[in-house]
C-alpha positions in Angstrom: 21.0 -7.9 21.4 17.5 -6.5 21.1 14.8 -8.0 23.2 12.5 -7.8 20.1 14.7 -10.6 18.6 13.5 -13.1 21.6 9.9 -12.3 21.0 7.5 -13.0 17.9 7.1 -9.1 17.4 5.7 -9.7 13.8 3.0 -12.1 14.8 2.1 -9.9 17.8 1.6 -6.9 15.5 -0.4 -9.1 13.1 -2.5 -10.6 15.5 -3.4 -7.9 18.0 -6.2 -6.5 15.7 -7.7 -10.0 15.9 -7.6 -10.0 19.6 -9.4 -6.8 19.6 -12.0 -8.2 17.2 -12.7 -11.0 19.6 -13.2 -8.6 22.5 -15.6 -6.5 20.3 -17.5 -9.6 19.3 -18.0 -10.6 23.1 -19.2 -7.1 24.2 -23.0 -6.6 24.4 -24.5 -4.5 21.4 -25.6 -1.8 23.6 -22.2 -1.1 25.0 -21.1 1.1 22.0 -18.6 3.2 24.4 -17.0 -0.2 25.4 -16.7 -1.3 21.8 -15.2 2.0 20.6 -12.6 2.0 23.4 -11.7 -1.9 22.7 -11.4 -1.1 18.9 -9.3 2.0 19.2 -7.0 0.2 21.8 -6.8 -2.9 19.4 -5.3 -0.4 16.6 -3.0 1.4 19.2 -1.3 -1.8 20.1 0.0 -2.7 16.7 1.0 1.0 16.3 3.1 0.9 19.5 4.7 -2.2 18.5 5.5 -1.1 15.0 7.0 2.2 16.4 9.0 0.1 18.6 10.1 -2.2 15.8 11.1 0.7 13.4 13.2 2.2 16.1 15.0 -1.0 16.9 15.4 -2.0 13.2 19.1 -2.3 12.2 19.2 -0.6 8.7 22.5 -2.2 7.7 21.6 -5.7 8.8 18.2 -5.5 7.2 15.2 -7.5 8.1 17.1 -10.8 8.9 16.6 -10.5 12.6 12.9 -10.3 12.2 11.6 -13.3 10.4 9.2 -15.9 11.7 8.4 -19.1 10.2 6.2 -22.1 10.8 4.7 -24.9 8.6 1.3 -24.0 7.3 0.1 -26.2 4.4 1.6 -29.2 3.0 -0.2 -30.8 -0.1 1.3 -34.3 -0.9 1.7 -35.1 -4.6 1.9 -38.4 -6.6 5.4 -39.9 -6.6 6.1 -40.7 -10.1 9.8 -41.8 -9.3 10.5 -44.6 -6.9 13.4 -42.9 -5.2 11.6 -39.8 -4.2 10.9 -39.7 -0.4 8.6 -36.6 -0.6 6.8 -34.7 -3.4 4.8 -31.9 -2.0 3.4 -28.3 -2.3 4.7 -26.6 0.7 3.3 -23.3 2.0 4.6 -21.7 5.3 3.4 -19.0 7.7 6.4 -16.9 7.0 6.6 -13.3 8.1 9.4 -10.8 7.7 10.3 -7.1 7.2 12.9 -5.2 5.4 13.3 -1.6 4.3 10.7 -1.8 1.7 7.9 -3.1 3.9 8.6 -1.7 7.3 7.9 1.8 6.5 4.5 0.8 4.9 3.9 -1.5 7.9 4.3 1.5 10.2 2.1 3.7 7.9 -0.6 1.0 8.1 -0.7 0.9 11.9 -0.6 4.8 12.2 -3.4 5.5 9.5 -5.6 2.8 10.9 -5.3 4.0 14.5 -6.3 7.6 13.2 -9.1 6.0 11.1 -10.5 4.3 14.2 -10.7 7.6 16.0 -12.4 9.1 12.8 -15.0 6.3 13.1 -16.8 8.7 15.4 -18.8 9.6 12.3 -20.4 6.1 12.0 -23.9 6.2 13.3 -25.2 2.6 13.1 -24.2 -1.0 13.7 -21.0 -0.5 15.8 -20.2 -4.0 16.5 -20.2 -5.1 12.8 -18.3 -2.1 11.7 -15.4 -2.6 14.0 -15.4 -6.3 13.5 -14.9 -5.6 9.7 -12.5 -2.7 10.4 -10.2 -4.8 12.5 -10.3 -7.6 10.0 -9.2 -5.1 7.4 -6.3 -4.0 9.5 -5.2 -7.6 10.0 -5.4 -8.2 6.2 -3.4 -5.0 5.5 -0.6 -5.9 8.1 -0.4 -9.4 6.6 0.2 -8.1 3.1 3.2 -6.2 4.3 4.5 -8.8 6.5 3.8 -12.1 4.5 6.9 -13.8 2.9 4.9 -16.6 1.2 3.1 -15.9 -2.0 -0.2 -17.7 -0.9 -0.1 -16.1 2.5 0.3 -13.0 0.7 -2.8 -13.7 -1.3 -4.9 -14.8 1.5 -4.3 -11.6 3.4 -4.8 -9.6 0.1 -8.2 -11.2 -0.3 -9.2 -10.4 3.4 -8.7 -6.6 2.7 -11.0 -7.1 -0.4 -13.8 -8.8 1.6 -13.7 -6.4 4.5 -13.5 -3.3 2.4 -16.5 -4.5 0.4 -18.8 -4.8 3.4 -17.4 -1.5 5.0 -18.3 0.5 1.8 -21.6 -1.4 1.1 -23.0 -1.0 4.6 -21.7 2.2 6.0 -21.1 4.2 2.8 -23.3 7.1 1.4 -25.9 7.1 -1.1 -24.6 5.0 -3.9 -22.7 2.7 -1.6 -23.7 -0.6 -2.9 -22.7 0.3 -6.6 -19.2 1.6 -5.3 -18.8 -1.7 -3.2 -19.9 -3.8 -6.5 -17.3 -2.0 -8.6 -14.6 -2.3 -6.1 -15.3 -6.0 -5.8 -15.5 -6.7 -9.5 -12.2 -4.8 -10.5 -10.2 -6.0 -7.5 -11.5 -9.3 -8.0 -10.3 -9.6 -11.4 -6.9 -8.3 -10.3 -6.8 -11.0 -7.6 -7.6 -13.6 -10.1 -4.8 -12.5 -12.4 -2.5 -12.3 -9.5 -3.3 -15.9 -8.4 -2.5 -17.2 -11.9 0.8 -15.5 -11.6 1.6 -16.7 -8.3 0.7 -20.3 -9.4 3.0 -20.1 -12.3 5.8 -18.7 -10.1 5.5 -21.5 -7.6 5.5 -24.3 -10.2 8.7 -22.9 -11.8 10.8 -20.6 -9.6 9.4 -22.2 -6.4 10.7 -25.7 -7.2 13.7 -27.2 -5.5 15.3 -30.4 -4.6 16.3 -31.1 -1.0 18.9 -33.8 -0.4 19.4 -35.4 3.2 21.4 -38.5 3.1 19.4 -40.9 1.2 16.1 -38.8 1.5 15.3 -36.9 -1.6 12.5 -34.3 -1.6 10.9 -32.6 -4.5 9.2 -29.4 -3.2 7.2 -26.7 -4.8 7.8 -23.8 -2.3 5.6 -20.7 -1.9 8.4 -19.0 0.0 9.3 -15.5 -1.6 12.8 -16.0 -0.4 13.1 -19.4 -2.3 11.5 -17.9 -5.4 13.8 -14.8 -5.3 16.9 -17.0 -4.6 16.0 -19.4 -7.6 15.2 -16.5 -9.9 18.6 -14.9 -9.3 20.5 -18.2 -9.4 21.8 -19.1 -13.0 22.2 -22.7 -11.9 18.7 -23.1 -10.5 16.4 -25.3 -12.4 14.2 -22.4 -13.2 17.0 -21.0 -15.3 18.3 -24.0 -17.0 17.3 -24.9 -20.6 16.4 -28.6 -21.5 19.8 -28.7 -23.3 21.7 -27.9 -20.1 19.8 -30.6 -18.3 20.4 -33.2 -21.1 16.7 -34.0 -21.2 13.3 -32.2 -20.4 13.1 -29.4 -17.8 9.5 -28.8 -17.0 10.6 -26.1 -14.3 12.3 -23.8 -16.8 10.9 -20.2 -16.9 11.5 -19.2 -20.6 11.8 -15.6 -21.7 8.3 -15.7 -23.1 7.0 -17.0 -19.7 9.0 -14.2 -17.8 7.3 -11.6 -19.9 3.9 -13.2 -19.5 4.4 -13.2 -15.6 5.7 -9.5 -15.5 2.7 -8.4 -17.6 0.2 -10.3 -15.4 1.6 -8.8 -12.2 1.8 -5.3 -13.8 -2.0 -5.7 -14.6 -2.9 -7.3 -11.3 -1.2 -4.6 -9.2 -1.9 -1.8 -11.6 -5.7 -2.3 -11.0 -5.0 -1.7 -7.3 -2.6 1.3 -7.7 -4.7 2.4 -9.8 -3.0 2.8 -13.3 -5.0 4.4 -16.1 -7.3 3.1 -17.5 -8.0 0.8 -14.4 -9.0 3.7 -12.2 -12.9 4.2 -12.5 -13.7 2.0 -9.6 -11.5 4.1 -7.2 -13.5 7.2 -7.9 -16.8 5.7 -6.6 -15.0 4.5 -3.4 -13.5 7.8 -2.7 -16.9 9.4 -3.0 -19.2 6.8 -1.2 -17.1 5.3 1.4 -17.4 6.6 4.9 -14.4 8.9 6.0 -12.6 6.3 8.2 -12.7 3.8 5.3 -11.6 6.3 2.7 -8.7 7.1 5.0 -7.5 3.7 4.9 -8.2 3.3 1.2 -6.5 6.2 -0.1 -3.7 5.9 2.5 -3.0 2.2 2.6 -5.0 0.1 0.2 -3.8 1.9 -3.0 -0.2 1.4 -1.6 -0.6 -2.3 -1.6 -0.8 -2.2 -5.3 2.6 -0.3 -5.7 4.2 -2.4 -3.0 3.1 -5.5 -4.8 4.3 -4.3 -8.2 7.8 -3.5 -6.7 8.2 -6.7 -4.5 6.9 -9.1 -7.1 7.3 -7.3 -10.4 10.4 -5.2 -10.4 12.5 -7.3 -8.1 11.6 -10.7 -9.6 11.7 -9.6 -13.1 14.3 -6.7 -13.2 15.2 -7.3 -16.9 11.7 -7.1 -18.1 11.0 -4.0 -15.8 14.0 -2.3 -17.2 13.0 -3.0 -20.8 9.4 -1.7 -19.9 10.8 1.3 -18.1 9.6 3.7 -20.8 6.2 2.1 -20.7 6.1 2.6 -17.0 7.2 6.2 -17.3 4.6 7.0 -19.9 1.9 5.4 -17.9 3.1 7.5 -14.8 3.1 10.8 -16.9 -0.6 9.8 -18.2 -1.7 9.3 -14.5 -0.1 12.5 -13.4 -1.5 14.7 -16.2 -4.8 12.9 -16.5 -5.5 13.1 -12.7 -4.2 16.8 -12.4 -6.4 18.0 -15.3 -9.6 16.3 -14.2 -9.0 17.2 -10.5 -8.9 21.0 -11.6 -12.3 20.6 -13.3 -14.2 19.0 -10.4 -16.6 20.8 -8.2 -16.8 18.1 -5.6 -14.0 18.2 -3.1 -14.1 14.3 -2.8 -13.5 14.0 -6.5 -10.7 16.5 -6.5 -8.8 14.4 -3.8 -9.8 11.2 -5.8 -8.2 12.5 -9.1 -5.3 13.9 -7.0 -4.6 10.3 -5.8 -4.5 9.0 -9.3 -2.1 11.9 -10.2 0.2 11.2 -7.2 0.3 7.5 -7.9 1.8 8.5 -11.3 4.8 9.8 -9.4 5.2 6.5 -7.9 5.3 4.8 -11.5 8.0 7.4 -12.4 10.1 6.4 -9.5 9.8 2.7 -10.4 10.6 3.6 -14.1 13.7 5.3 -13.1 15.1 1.8 -12.2 17.9 3.3 -10.1 18.4 3.8 -6.3 17.2 7.4 -6.1 14.1 6.8 -8.1 13.1 3.7 -6.1 13.6 5.6 -2.9 11.5 8.5 -4.3 8.7 5.8 -5.2 8.8 4.4 -1.5 8.9 7.9 0.0 5.9 9.0 -2.1 3.8 6.1 -1.0 4.4 6.8 2.7 3.9 10.7 2.1 0.9 10.4 0.0 -0.6 7.9 2.6 -0.2 10.4 5.4 -1.6 13.5 3.3 -4.5 11.8 1.8 -5.5 10.3 5.2 -5.4 13.7 6.8 -7.2 15.3 3.7 -10.1 12.6 3.9 -10.3 13.0 7.8 -11.0 16.7 7.3 -13.5 15.9 4.4 -15.5 13.8 6.7 -15.5 16.3 9.5 -16.6 19.0 7.1 -19.2 17.0 5.5 -20.7 16.0 9.0 -21.1 19.7 9.8 -22.2 21.1 6.4 -23.8 18.2 4.7 -22.0 19.0 1.6 -18.4 18.9 -0.1 -19.4 20.8 -3.2 -17.0 23.6 -3.6 -19.7 26.0 -4.8 -21.6 25.6 -1.5 -18.7 26.2 0.7 -16.5 29.2 1.6 -15.2 31.4 4.4 -14.8 28.4 7.0 -11.8 29.7 8.4 -13.9 32.3 10.3 -16.0 29.6 12.2 -13.4 26.8 12.0 -9.9 28.3 12.1 -8.1 25.1 13.4 -9.6 22.7 11.0 -9.1 25.3 8.1 -5.3 25.7 9.0 -4.8 22.0 9.1 -6.6 21.7 5.7 -4.3 24.5 4.2 -1.1 22.8 5.5 -2.2 19.4 4.2 -3.1 21.1 0.9 0.5 22.6 0.8 2.1 19.2 1.5 0.0 17.7 -1.4 1.2 20.1 -3.9 4.9 19.5 -2.7 5.9 22.7 -0.6 9.5 22.1 0.6 9.7 21.6 4.3 6.7 19.0 4.0 6.7 15.3 3.2 5.2 15.7 -0.4 8.2 17.6 -1.7 10.8 14.9 -0.8 9.1 11.9 -2.6 8.4 14.0 -5.7 11.9 15.4 -5.9 13.5 11.9 -5.6 11.4 10.4 -8.1 11.9 13.1 -10.7 15.6 13.2 -10.0 16.0 9.5 -10.5 14.1 9.6 -13.8 15.9 12.7 -15.1 19.1 10.6 -15.9 17.4 8.6 -18.6 14.1 10.3 -19.6 14.4 13.9 -19.5 11.4 14.9 -21.7 9.2 12.5 -19.7 10.3 14.1 -16.5 9.5 17.6 -17.8 6.0 16.5 -18.6 5.6 15.0 -15.1 6.9 18.2 -13.5 4.1 20.0 -15.6 1.6 17.9 -13.7 3.3 19.1 -10.3 2.5 22.6 -11.4 -1.1 21.7 -12.2 -1.4 20.1 -8.7 -0.6 23.5 -7.1 -3.4 25.1 -9.2 -6.1 22.6 -8.3 -5.3 22.2 -4.7 -5.0 26.0 -4.0 -8.2 26.5 -5.9 -10.2 24.0 -3.8 -8.6 24.7 -0.6 -8.8 28.5 -0.6 -12.3 28.3 -1.9 -13.4 26.3 1.2 -11.4 28.2 3.8 -11.8 31.8 2.5 -14.1 34.0 0.6 -17.8 34.6 1.5 -19.2 32.4 4.2 -22.7 31.1 3.7 -25.0 32.3 6.5 -26.0 28.9 7.6 -22.3 27.9 8.4 -21.8 30.8 10.7 -22.2 28.8 13.9 -20.3 25.7 12.8 -18.1 24.0 15.6 -14.4 23.7 15.1 -12.6 20.2 15.4 -13.6 18.1 18.4 -10.8 16.4 20.5 -11.3 13.2 19.0 -11.0 14.8 15.6 -8.2 17.1 16.5 -5.9 14.5 17.9 -5.6 12.3 14.7 -5.2 15.6 12.6 -2.4 16.8 14.8 -0.6 13.2 14.8 -0.9 12.9 10.9 0.3 16.5 10.4 3.4 15.9 12.9 4.4 13.0 10.8 4.0 15.0 7.6 6.2 17.8 9.1 8.9 15.1 10.4 9.4 13.6 7.0 9.3 16.9 5.3 12.0 18.4 7.7 14.0 15.1 8.5 13.6 12.7 5.5 16.6 10.6 6.4 14.2 8.9 9.1 12.6 7.1 6.1 15.3 7.2 3.2 18.1 5.6 5.5 15.9 2.6 6.0 14.8 2.2 2.4 18.1 2.8 0.9 19.8 -0.2 2.5 17.2 -2.5 1.2 17.2 -1.2 -2.2 20.9 -1.3 -2.4 21.1 -4.9 -1.1 18.2 -6.5 -2.9 18.1 -4.7 -6.2 21.8 -4.4 -6.9 22.6 -8.0 -5.6 20.0 -9.3 -8.0 21.2 -7.6 -11.1 24.9 -8.4 -10.3 24.0 -12.1 -9.8 22.0 -12.4 -13.2 24.6 -10.4 -14.9 27.3 -12.8 -13.7 25.2 -15.8 -14.8 
C-alpha cells in the first residue's frame, strides 16, 4: 500500500502555492531576493509532489485511490412535500485524478515552476506579481483536480482573474487592451459554461437518497454523480414522463442534450481556442510577459480542451459522435488557417501564436476521431504542445530582453553569439514541426491515425497543415539563428543559468516523451478505455 493513500496528497498539491503566496505577502517589499526564492520554492513543492503522484499512480486501478471529499456548500430548498426530510443543493470539495487529468496536472506544475524561473525578466512590483502568479497556479491545479462542477467553475474563474492582472500590469505596450480582450472573451465563455453547469445540476445532478424513513432530495454538483446518472438508463434524468406515470421535471430531453453539448463546445472552444474565437489569444501572446505567455500557451489553452473532453465528449458521447465531422472540419480549419497565417508573419511572437492555433486543431482532430487512438493522440498533443510552446516562449523572452525586438527582419546570425540558446531554439522548432524522436511527432501521429479510419479526406487536409508547419517553423528559426548577424548583436550574452535550467528541463521532457511515449500513453489508455467504452456500453444497453 502506497504512503500517498494515507495523506491528502491532492490537497497538498493544490494548497502549496497558496502557502507560498502567504509567505510572499508577509515578506517586506524591499526583500525581492527572498520573495523570488519563496515563490520559486512554492512552485517546486507541487512539482515534486505531482512527480511522486505520477510515479505512484496505478494505471490499471485508475484514480480511485486518490480522491478527497469534504462537504462544501449546502443550500436548503423549500420542502414542497411533507415526507421529505431534506431538499438541498449540495456542492462538495471533491478532488480526484485519473489518466486524463494527471498528465495535465504534472504539465501544470512543471511549466509553472519553469515560468517562475523565467520571471527573472519582470522588473517591477515583485510582490504583487508573485501573489497573482501563485494564485494563478492554484486555479490551474484546481481545474484539473476538481470533481465538482461548481468547484471547477470557481477555480476556472480564479485563473481568469489572475491572468487578467498579470497581463494588464506586467505586459508590454498594449497590455491593457490585451487584458481587456482576454477578460471579455473568456468572461463570455465562463457565463456560457455556468449556464450549462446549472442545467446539468438541475437534471443529471438530481438524486434521491433513502435511509430508513429519511428521504433526501439532492441536487448534486458531483461530476461522478452526474456522469453516473447520465450513463444510467434508469436514472431520473433519462426517464420520460410516460415512464414515470406523471411529470418528470428532471428529464434531459434530446433537445436539451444538444443544447448542453453546444453550450459546452462554445464555452470551452473559446478557451481552446477554436476558429473564429481566437482573436483574443493573439493579443495575449504578443503583449503578456514571457513567464505568463509560457503558462498561457502551455497550460491555459489546454484547460479548454480538457473541459471539452471531460464535460462535452464524455457526458454527451452521442452528440459528440454525431458532430464528429463538424469537430474534424473545425480542426482542419484551425490547422490550415493557423499554419498559413503563421507563414506570413514577420513577428516571431505572432508566428508562435498562430502556430498554437494550428496545433490545437490537431487536438480537435483527435477528439473527432472518437476512438481510443485518437483520444490518446489528443491528450498527448496537449502535453507535448504545452512543453514545446512553453520552451519557445521562454526563448522568445530571453531574445527580446537582449535584442529589444522579435521582428524576423531585424534578427539573424544569433548562433554566433548565443550558440546554446540557438541550439535549444532549433530543437524546439523541430519538435514543433513533428520530427520523429521528439514529443511533437507522437501526438500528431496518433491523432491523424485515429481519424484516418473514418475521415480520410479530412485527415489528408490536416496532414497538409503539418507540411506547412515545417515551412513556417524552419523559415522563422533559421532566419533567427543563421544568416547575417546585425553588428549591434555581436556582443550578446548567451543564456544565464536561471534561463538555461528551465530550457534544459523542458527540453529533457520533450525528448523523453519523443523517445519513450509510453510514459504518457499507458496512463491515458486505461482511463480512456475505462470511462469512454463503459459509458457507450451502458447507454447502448439502455
